[in-house]
N, C-alpha and C positions, 0 to 999 in steps of 0.2 A: 540677970541671973545667967550663969553659964549653962549652956545646953548640954545634956548628957550626950556623950559621944556614941552611945550604943543606939540611939534613935535618929532617924533621918531628919533633915531640916523640914521646916513647915512646907517649903516650895516643893520638896520631893514628895511630901505626904500629899499635897494637892494634886500633883501629877499622877500619882498612883491612884488617886480616887477617881479622876477624870478618865483614865484609861478603861475601855470596855474589857471585861474579863473574856479570856479565850474560850470559845465554845468547847465543851467536854468532847465532842466528836472529833474536833481538830486535835486535841491532845491525844486521844486514842490512836488517831491516824499517824501522828508523829512517833508515838511509842511502838506502833506495829512496823513503821518503816525502819525504825532503829533495830527492832528485833529481827526483821528480815535481813538486813545488812549483817548483823552479828551471825545470824544461823548461815547465811550464804558464805560468810568468811570461815565459819566452822566447817561447812560442807567442803569448801575448796581445800582446807588445811587436811581434813580426814581424807579427801580424795588424793592429795598429794602424798600423804603417808602410806595410803594403800598402794599407789603406784610405785612409789619407792620400794615398798616391801615386796611387791611382785617383781620388780626388776632385780631386786637382790636375790630372790628365790630362783628366778630363771638364771641368772649368771652363776650362782653356787651349784645348782643341781642339774641344769638341763642344757644349756648353751655349749657349743663346741669350744674348746680351749686348745691352745698350743701347749708344748711342754713347759713353757714358762708361766703358764696360767692366764695368758691374755686371751680375751673373748674374740672368737672368730665369726660369730653369727649373730644376728638379732632373732627376734621371735618369728618374724616372717619366714626367715631363712630356715629356722628350725622346722617350721611346718612343712616347708618345701622339701627338706631332707627327709623328713618322716614319711611324707606321702609319696615321694619318688620310690623310697624303699618298699612301701607297701602295695603300690600300684603295679610296679615293674613285673613282679612275678606272674601277673595275669597273663602276660604275653606267653608264658610257658603252657597255657591252657587254651590257647587259640584266640586270645582277645586281640583285636587290631590296635594300632597305634592311636586311632581315634577313640576307641573304647577306653584305652588305659588313661588317656588324657582326660576323658569325662569323669572317671573315677576320681582321678587327681583333684579336678576342678570342684567336683561335688563335695569331697571331704575337706578340701582347702576352705571353701566357703563356710562350712559347718564349724570348723576349727577356729578360723579367725574371727568369726562372729560370736564365738564361745557358746555354740549350741551343743557341741560335743567335743570331748577331749578323750583320748586313749589313756591307758594307765602310765604311770612314771617310767617303767623300763622301755616302753615303746619310744617316749618322747626322748629318753636318754640314749637309747642304743641303736634305733633304726638308722641305717646307713653307716654305722660304725663296724669296725672289724668283729666286735663280740657278737653283735647282732641279736641279743637275747630279748625278745619282745614281751615274753609271758611274765605275769607278776607273781604267781603263787604256784608252788610245786608241793606234791605229796612224795617223799623219797622213802623208798623201802629200806629196812635194815635187815640184815642177815644175822643170826645169832652166832657170830663168831668174832674173834678179835679183828680178823681181816675184813670181814663184812661190815663191822661197826665203823672202822676208821676209814674205809672206802666210802661210806655214806657221809662221814664228817668232811672228807675232802670235797665231795660233790656239793655238800651244804655251803662250804666256803666259796666254791665257784659261783654258785648261784647267788648268794648274798653279795659277793664282790660286783656282781652285774646288777644289783639293786632288787633282786627277787626275795620272797618270803618262802618259808618251808614248813612242812608238817610231817610229824612222825608218830608211828605207833610204837611205843616202848614196850607194850605187852608181848611183842614177839620175842623179847629177850628173856632168858630162863630166870627164874627167881633168885633171890639172894640165898647163898648157901647151896645152890644146886651143884651136883657133881660134874666136873669137867673131865671127860674121858682122856683128852690129849695129854693133860698134865697130872691127872690123878688128885687134883685140888678141887676148890670150890670157887664158884663165881662170885664176884662182889655184887652182882645184881643190876638191875636196870637204872636205879637212882644214880648210881656212881658214873655209869656211862652217860646218862642224861646231863650230868654236871660237865663232862667233856664237850658235849655239843654246845652247852651254853657258854663255856669259855672260848670255844672257837668263834662264836658270834660276837663275843666281847672283842676279840682282836680284830675281826674284820670291820667292825663299827669304826675303827681308828683310820683305816685306810680307804673306806669306800665313800661313795658320795650319798649313800642312803643307809639308814640304820637297818640292821637286820631285825626280822620278826619271825617268831616260830610259834608253832602250835604242838604241844606234846599231849598224847592221849594214851590212856590205859584202860583196859577192861576192868569192870568191877569184879570179874572172876579171878584176876590175876592175885597170886599170893601177896604181892608187894603193894596192893592198892592203897592200904592205909598210909604207908610211908609216902606214896606218891601224892595223895591228897594233902598231906601235912608238909610237903617239902618246901612250900612257899611261906611257911609261918615266918621264917627269917626274910624280912623284906628286902635284904641285899642279895639273896640268892634267886637265881633264874628270873632275873629282872626282864630278859628279852624273850620270855615264853608265857604265852596263855596256855592254860592246861584245861582238859576236859575229861571227864570219866564216861566211858562208854557202857550203857546199860541197855539190856534187851528187854523186850516185853515179857519174856518168860520170867525174867528176874522180878519185875515189878509185880506180875501176877502171883508169883510164888510169896513174895513178900506181903501182899494183902491177904492171901489166904491163911499163911502161918507165920505171922511177924516174928514169933519167938523161936522159930527154927534156927539152928546154927547156919552160917553162910559157908557154902561149900565153894572153894576156890580151885582153879585149875589153870593150865597154861592154853590159852585159846589159840590153836593153830588150825582153823577151819576154812581158811581161804576167803572169808568174807572181806568187804571193805574195811580197812583197819584205821584209817586216819582221814582227817581233812587238812586243808591248808590253813594259814592264819586267818583268812577270811570265812572259814567254816563251809566252804564249798566242799561237797563230798566227792572224792575222786579215788580212783584205784592208784596202787603204787606207780610211781614214775610217770603220773599225768601232771598236766599243768593248766593254767587257765590265763586267758587275756581279759582284762577288765576295761571298762569305758565308763565315763561319767557324762550325764546330761544335765544341762541347766533347765530344769522343768518351767521356771518362770518365763524363759525365753520362748520355749515351745508352746505354752499356753497363752501367750501374748499374741501369737499369729492368728490370723483369721481362719485358717484351715490348717490341720495337721496332715502332712503328706509325707 
């Protein structure tokens, strides 16, 4: 009788029966080894992708280029450029050449080992003609056409260099307020806020870093409801975060008499009016430099010094 092709021959059956089965532990070891190879391959692939992404980011945003877009430095040379620009001014305050070199070496070690990095404008601009190292600014606005557009111009210059800006729009008179120079009425802070937003949109196309803004208004301003509702349309003011400034006196009055009418006014009292996009509180015309620390690297050291 012809044997069924689906079954092995009798000889193969016998061979299979005489072979000792593989111990279960050996099977597990083989599986584990295969998994380790696969995981190691995945890690190498992920690491390669991360390195490619890091290199692309460095080239696009931070490394020096010539007018044709060719890269002129690597990451080590970028650190050297930044630290020379930061350490050199210490000579104007009495530091010796040795002390300046010590500052350079200390921070070069921290940065190259990724323990610390300064903010993006420092990495991009140090040692360059524009030289702006600060990340975020609070820019004051004067309640006049000249003052408003002067601030817009300064906003454009800051964002061109990669900085962020914060404004207090409650210094602008409310919608419909009388304008003595023309005898007409003002269009109000929301309309001028829109001009700031459009200026940022234009700068985004030419700068190496997207502009970011913080817009603020006091709860006492007559346009506060329009300000709060301005971002209901998700395509408006996309480059702005907004915050409402509320005093303790307002909250106390609200708790005491929640049904009382809300009294609005133009706040012009000289208090701190705005924050930068990161919400650090500053006075008008102040700026801040930021830095980041890789906490896992610091805590892996035997001692923190």
